[in-house]
SEVEX-833703 format. One record per residue: residue number from 1; x, y, z of N, C-alpha, C, O, CB in turn; residue in three letters. Coordinates in nm, 2 decimals, decimal comma. Glycine has a CB too. Example, Ala and Ser with C-alpha at 12.3 -4.5 7.8 and 13.67 -1.06 7.14 Angstrom:
<rs>
r num 1	n_xx 1,32	n_yy -0,57	n_zz 0,78	ca_xx 1,23	ca_yy -0,45	ca_zz 0,78	c_xx 1,32	c_yy -0,33	c_zz 0,78	o_xx 1,42	o_yy -0,33	o_zz 0,85	cb_xx 1,13	cb_yy -0,45	cb_zz 0,90	residuo ALA $
r num 2	n_xx 1,28	n_yy -0,22	n_zz 0,71	ca_xx 1,37	ca_yy -0,11	ca_zz 0,71	c_xx 1,29	c_yy 0,00	c_zz 0,79	o_xx 1,34	o_yy 0,11	o_zz 0,80	cb_xx 1,41	cb_yy -0,06	cb_zz 0,57	residuo SER $
</rs>
This chain:
<rs>
r num 1	n_xx 1,90	n_yy 0,07	n_zz 2,84	ca_xx 1,87	ca_yy -0,04	ca_zz 2,74	c_xx 1,77	c_yy -0,13	c_zz 2,80	o_xx 1,78	o_yy -0,17	o_zz 2,92	cb_xx 2,01	cb_yy -0,11	cb_zz 2,70	residuo UNK $
r num 2	n_xx 1,68	n_yy -0,18	n_zz 2,72	ca_xx 1,58	ca_yy -0,27	ca_zz 2,77	c_xx 1,63	c_yy -0,42	c_zz 2,78	o_xx 1,73	o_yy -0,45	o_zz 2,72	cb_xx 1,46	cb_yy -0,27	cb_zz 2,67	residuo UNK $
r num 3	n_xx 1,57	n_yy -0,49	n_zz 2,87	ca_xx 1,61	ca_yy -0,63	ca_zz 2,89	c_xx 1,57	c_yy -0,72	c_zz 2,78	o_xx 1,49	o_yy -0,68	o_zz 2,69	cb_xx 1,55	cb_yy -0,68	cb_zz 3,03	residuo UNK $
r num 4	n_xx 1,63	n_yy -0,83	n_zz 2,78	ca_xx 1,60	ca_yy -0,93	ca_zz 2,67	c_xx 1,45	c_yy -0,97	c_zz 2,68	o_xx 1,39	o_yy -0,99	o_zz 2,57	cb_xx 1,69	cb_yy -1,06	cb_zz 2,69	residuo UNK $
r num 5	n_xx 1,39	n_yy -0,99	n_zz 2,80	ca_xx 1,25	ca_yy -1,02	ca_zz 2,81	c_xx 1,16	c_yy -0,92	c_zz 2,75	o_xx 1,07	o_yy -0,95	o_zz 2,68	cb_xx 1,21	cb_yy -1,05	cb_zz 2,96	residuo UNK $
r num 6	n_xx 1,19	n_yy -0,79	n_zz 2,77	ca_xx 1,11	ca_yy -0,68	ca_zz 2,72	c_xx 1,13	c_yy -0,68	c_zz 2,57	o_xx 1,03	o_yy -0,66	o_zz 2,50	cb_xx 1,16	cb_yy -0,55	cb_zz 2,77	residuo UNK $
r num 7	n_xx 1,25	n_yy -0,70	n_zz 2,51	ca_xx 1,27	ca_yy -0,70	ca_zz 2,37	c_xx 1,19	c_yy -0,82	c_zz 2,31	o_xx 1,13	o_yy -0,80	o_zz 2,20	cb_xx 1,41	cb_yy -0,71	cb_zz 2,34	residuo UNK $
r num 8	n_xx 1,19	n_yy -0,93	n_zz 2,37	ca_xx 1,12	ca_yy -1,05	ca_zz 2,32	c_xx 0,97	c_yy -1,03	c_zz 2,32	o_xx 0,90	o_yy -1,07	o_zz 2,23	cb_xx 1,16	cb_yy -1,18	cb_zz 2,40	residuo UNK $
r num 9	n_xx 0,92	n_yy -0,97	n_zz 2,43	ca_xx 0,78	ca_yy -0,94	ca_zz 2,43	c_xx 0,74	c_yy -0,84	c_zz 2,32	o_xx 0,63	o_yy -0,86	o_zz 2,26	cb_xx 0,74	cb_yy -0,87	cb_zz 2,57	residuo UNK $
r num 10	n_xx 0,82	n_yy -0,74	n_zz 2,29	ca_xx 0,79	ca_yy -0,65	ca_zz 2,18	c_xx 0,79	c_yy -0,72	c_zz 2,05	o_xx 0,71	o_yy -0,70	o_zz 1,96	cb_xx 0,89	cb_yy -0,53	cb_zz 2,18	residuo UNK $
r num 11	n_xx 0,89	n_yy -0,81	n_zz 2,03	ca_xx 0,90	ca_yy -0,89	ca_zz 1,91	c_xx 0,78	c_yy -0,98	c_zz 1,89	o_xx 0,73	o_yy -0,99	o_zz 1,78	cb_xx 1,03	cb_yy -0,98	cb_zz 1,91	residuo UNK $
r num 12	n_xx 0,73	n_yy -1,05	n_zz 2,00	ca_xx 0,62	ca_yy -1,13	ca_zz 1,99	c_xx 0,49	c_yy -1,05	c_zz 1,95	o_xx 0,41	o_yy -1,09	o_zz 1,86	cb_xx 0,59	cb_yy -1,21	cb_zz 2,12	residuo UNK $
r num 13	n_xx 0,48	n_yy -0,93	n_zz 2,01	ca_xx 0,36	ca_yy -0,85	ca_zz 1,97	c_xx 0,37	c_yy -0,80	c_zz 1,83	o_xx 0,27	o_yy -0,80	o_zz 1,76	cb_xx 0,36	cb_yy -0,72	cb_zz 2,07	residuo UNK $
r num 14	n_xx 0,49	n_yy -0,77	n_zz 1,78	ca_xx 0,51	ca_yy -0,73	ca_zz 1,64	c_xx 0,47	c_yy -0,85	c_zz 1,55	o_xx 0,41	o_yy -0,83	o_zz 1,45	cb_xx 0,65	cb_yy -0,69	cb_zz 1,62	residuo UNK $
r num 15	n_xx 0,51	n_yy -0,97	n_zz 1,58	ca_xx 0,48	ca_yy -1,09	ca_zz 1,50	c_xx 0,33	c_yy -1,11	c_zz 1,49	o_xx 0,28	o_yy -1,14	o_zz 1,39	cb_xx 0,55	cb_yy -1,21	cb_zz 1,55	residuo UNK $
r num 16	n_xx 0,26	n_yy -1,09	n_zz 1,60	ca_xx 0,12	ca_yy -1,11	ca_zz 1,60	c_xx 0,04	c_yy -1,00	c_zz 1,54	o_xx -0,06	o_yy -1,03	o_zz 1,47	cb_xx 0,07	cb_yy -1,13	cb_zz 1,75	residuo UNK $
r num 17	n_xx 0,08	n_yy -0,88	n_zz 1,56	ca_xx 0,00	ca_yy -0,76	ca_zz 1,51	c_xx 0,06	c_yy -0,69	c_zz 1,39	o_xx -0,01	o_yy -0,61	o_zz 1,33	cb_xx -0,01	cb_yy -0,66	cb_zz 1,62	residuo UNK $
r num 18	n_xx 0,18	n_yy -0,73	n_zz 1,35	ca_xx 0,24	ca_yy -0,66	ca_zz 1,23	c_xx 0,29	c_yy -0,53	c_zz 1,28	o_xx 0,30	o_yy -0,50	o_zz 1,39	cb_xx 0,13	cb_yy -0,64	cb_zz 1,12	residuo UNK $
r num 19	n_xx 0,34	n_yy -0,45	n_zz 1,18	ca_xx 0,40	ca_yy -0,32	ca_zz 1,22	c_xx 0,30	c_yy -0,22	c_zz 1,27	o_xx 0,18	o_yy -0,24	o_zz 1,25	cb_xx 0,47	cb_yy -0,26	cb_zz 1,09	residuo UNK $
r num 20	n_xx 0,35	n_yy -0,12	n_zz 1,35	ca_xx 0,26	ca_yy -0,03	ca_zz 1,41	c_xx 0,20	c_yy 0,07	c_zz 1,31	o_xx 0,11	o_yy 0,15	o_zz 1,35	cb_xx 0,34	cb_yy 0,04	cb_zz 1,52	residuo UNK $
r num 21	n_xx 0,25	n_yy 0,08	n_zz 1,19	ca_xx 0,20	ca_yy 0,18	ca_zz 1,10	c_xx 0,13	c_yy 0,10	c_zz 0,98	o_xx 0,15	o_yy -0,01	o_zz 0,96	cb_xx 0,32	cb_yy 0,26	cb_zz 1,04	residuo UNK $
r num 22	n_xx 0,04	n_yy 0,17	n_zz 0,92	ca_xx -0,03	ca_yy 0,12	ca_zz 0,81	c_xx 0,02	c_yy 0,19	c_zz 0,68	o_xx 0,04	o_yy 0,31	o_zz 0,68	cb_xx -0,19	cb_yy 0,14	cb_zz 0,82	residuo UNK $
r num 23	n_xx 0,03	n_yy 0,11	n_zz 0,57	ca_xx 0,07	ca_yy 0,16	ca_zz 0,45	c_xx -0,05	c_yy 0,24	c_zz 0,39	o_xx -0,16	o_yy 0,18	o_zz 0,37	cb_xx 0,12	cb_yy 0,05	cb_zz 0,35	residuo UNK $
r num 24	n_xx -0,03	n_yy 0,36	n_zz 0,35	ca_xx -0,13	ca_yy 0,44	ca_zz 0,29	c_xx -0,17	c_yy 0,39	c_zz 0,15	o_xx -0,08	o_yy 0,36	o_zz 0,07	cb_xx -0,09	cb_yy 0,59	cb_zz 0,28	residuo UNK $
r num 25	n_xx -0,30	n_yy 0,38	n_zz 0,12	ca_xx -0,34	ca_yy 0,33	ca_zz -0,01	c_xx -0,32	c_yy 0,45	c_zz -0,11	o_xx -0,38	o_yy 0,55	o_zz -0,09	cb_xx -0,49	cb_yy 0,29	cb_zz -0,01	residuo UNK $
r num 26	n_xx -0,24	n_yy 0,42	n_zz -0,21	ca_xx -0,21	ca_yy 0,52	ca_zz -0,31	c_xx -0,31	c_yy 0,51	c_zz -0,42	o_xx -0,33	o_yy 0,40	o_zz -0,48	cb_xx -0,07	cb_yy 0,51	cb_zz -0,36	residuo UNK $
r num 27	n_xx -0,38	n_yy 0,62	n_zz -0,46	ca_xx -0,47	ca_yy 0,62	ca_zz -0,57	c_xx -0,45	c_yy 0,74	c_zz -0,66	o_xx -0,40	o_yy 0,84	o_zz -0,62	cb_xx -0,62	cb_yy 0,62	cb_zz -0,51	residuo UNK $
r num 28	n_xx -0,48	n_yy 0,72	n_zz -0,78	ca_xx -0,48	ca_yy 0,83	ca_zz -0,88	c_xx -0,35	c_yy 0,88	c_zz -0,91	o_xx -0,32	o_yy 1,00	o_zz -0,88	cb_xx -0,57	cb_yy 0,93	cb_zz -0,84	residuo UNK $
r num 29	n_xx -0,26	n_yy 0,81	n_zz -0,97	ca_xx -0,12	ca_yy 0,85	ca_zz -1,00	c_xx -0,10	c_yy 0,85	c_zz -1,15	o_xx -0,16	o_yy 0,78	o_zz -1,23	cb_xx -0,02	cb_yy 0,77	cb_zz -0,93	residuo UNK $
r num 30	n_xx -0,01	n_yy 0,94	n_zz -1,20	ca_xx 0,03	ca_yy 0,94	ca_zz -1,34	c_xx 0,18	c_yy 0,92	c_zz -1,34	o_xx 0,25	o_yy 0,99	o_zz -1,27	cb_xx -0,01	cb_yy 1,07	cb_zz -1,41	residuo UNK $
r num 31	n_xx 0,23	n_yy 0,83	n_zz -1,42	ca_xx 0,37	ca_yy 0,80	ca_zz -1,43	c_xx 0,44	c_yy 0,92	c_zz -1,50	o_xx 0,39	o_yy 0,97	o_zz -1,60	cb_xx 0,39	cb_yy 0,67	cb_zz -1,52	residuo UNK $
r num 32	n_xx 0,54	n_yy 0,97	n_zz -1,43	ca_xx 0,61	ca_yy 1,09	ca_zz -1,48	c_xx 0,69	c_yy 1,05	c_zz -1,61	o_xx 0,72	o_yy 1,14	o_zz -1,69	cb_xx 0,71	cb_yy 1,14	cb_zz -1,38	residuo UNK $
r num 33	n_xx 0,72	n_yy 0,93	n_zz -1,63	ca_xx 0,80	ca_yy 0,88	ca_zz -1,74	c_xx 0,72	c_yy 0,86	c_zz -1,87	o_xx 0,75	o_yy 0,92	o_zz -1,97	cb_xx 0,88	cb_yy 0,76	cb_zz -1,71	residuo UNK $
r num 34	n_xx 0,61	n_yy 0,78	n_zz -1,85	ca_xx 0,54	ca_yy 0,75	ca_zz -1,98	c_xx 0,40	c_yy 0,81	c_zz -1,98	o_xx 0,33	o_yy 0,80	o_zz -2,08	cb_xx 0,53	cb_yy 0,60	cb_zz -1,98	residuo UNK $
r num 35	n_xx 0,35	n_yy 0,87	n_zz -1,87	ca_xx 0,22	ca_yy 0,93	ca_zz -1,87	c_xx 0,10	c_yy 0,83	c_zz -1,84	o_xx -0,01	o_yy 0,87	o_zz -1,84	cb_xx 0,19	cb_yy 0,99	cb_zz -2,00	residuo UNK $
r num 36	n_xx 0,13	n_yy 0,70	n_zz -1,80	ca_xx 0,03	ca_yy 0,60	ca_zz -1,77	c_xx -0,04	c_yy 0,64	c_zz -1,64	o_xx 0,03	o_yy 0,67	o_zz -1,54	cb_xx 0,09	cb_yy 0,46	cb_zz -1,77	residuo UNK $
r num 37	n_xx -0,17	n_yy 0,64	n_zz -1,64	ca_xx -0,25	ca_yy 0,66	ca_zz -1,52	c_xx -0,28	c_yy 0,53	c_zz -1,45	o_xx -0,33	o_yy 0,44	o_zz -1,52	cb_xx -0,37	cb_yy 0,75	cb_zz -1,55	residuo UNK $
r num 38	n_xx -0,27	n_yy 0,53	n_zz -1,32	ca_xx -0,29	ca_yy 0,40	ca_zz -1,25	c_xx -0,34	c_yy 0,43	c_zz -1,11	o_xx -0,32	o_yy 0,54	o_zz -1,06	cb_xx -0,17	cb_yy 0,31	cb_zz -1,25	residuo UNK $
r num 39	n_xx -0,39	n_yy 0,33	n_zz -1,04	ca_xx -0,43	ca_yy 0,34	ca_zz -0,90	c_xx -0,35	c_yy 0,23	c_zz -0,82	o_xx -0,32	o_yy 0,13	o_zz -0,87	cb_xx -0,58	cb_yy 0,32	cb_zz -0,88	residuo UNK $
r num 40	n_xx -0,32	n_yy 0,26	n_zz -0,69	ca_xx -0,25	ca_yy 0,17	ca_zz -0,61	c_xx -0,10	c_yy 0,18	c_zz -0,63	o_xx -0,05	o_yy 0,28	o_zz -0,68	cb_xx -0,30	cb_yy 0,03	cb_zz -0,63	residuo UNK $
r num 41	n_xx -0,03	n_yy 0,08	n_zz -0,58	ca_xx 0,12	ca_yy 0,07	ca_zz -0,60	c_xx 0,15	c_yy -0,01	c_zz -0,72	o_xx 0,11	o_yy -0,13	o_zz -0,73	cb_xx 0,18	cb_yy 0,01	cb_zz -0,47	residuo UNK $
r num 42	n_xx 0,22	n_yy 0,05	n_zz -0,81	ca_xx 0,25	ca_yy -0,02	ca_zz -0,94	c_xx 0,40	c_yy -0,02	c_zz -0,96	o_xx 0,45	o_yy -0,07	o_zz -1,06	cb_xx 0,18	cb_yy 0,04	cb_zz -1,06	residuo UNK $
</rs>
């Protein structure tokens, strides 16, 4: 298990840089329910 100092350092890096992954930009979707076509997250 990591020490408190290591955990705090990781937390500080996360606060400054955000999460390590990027949300993929979603484009060109069609709603399965109503058939509406849209881009992005709706």
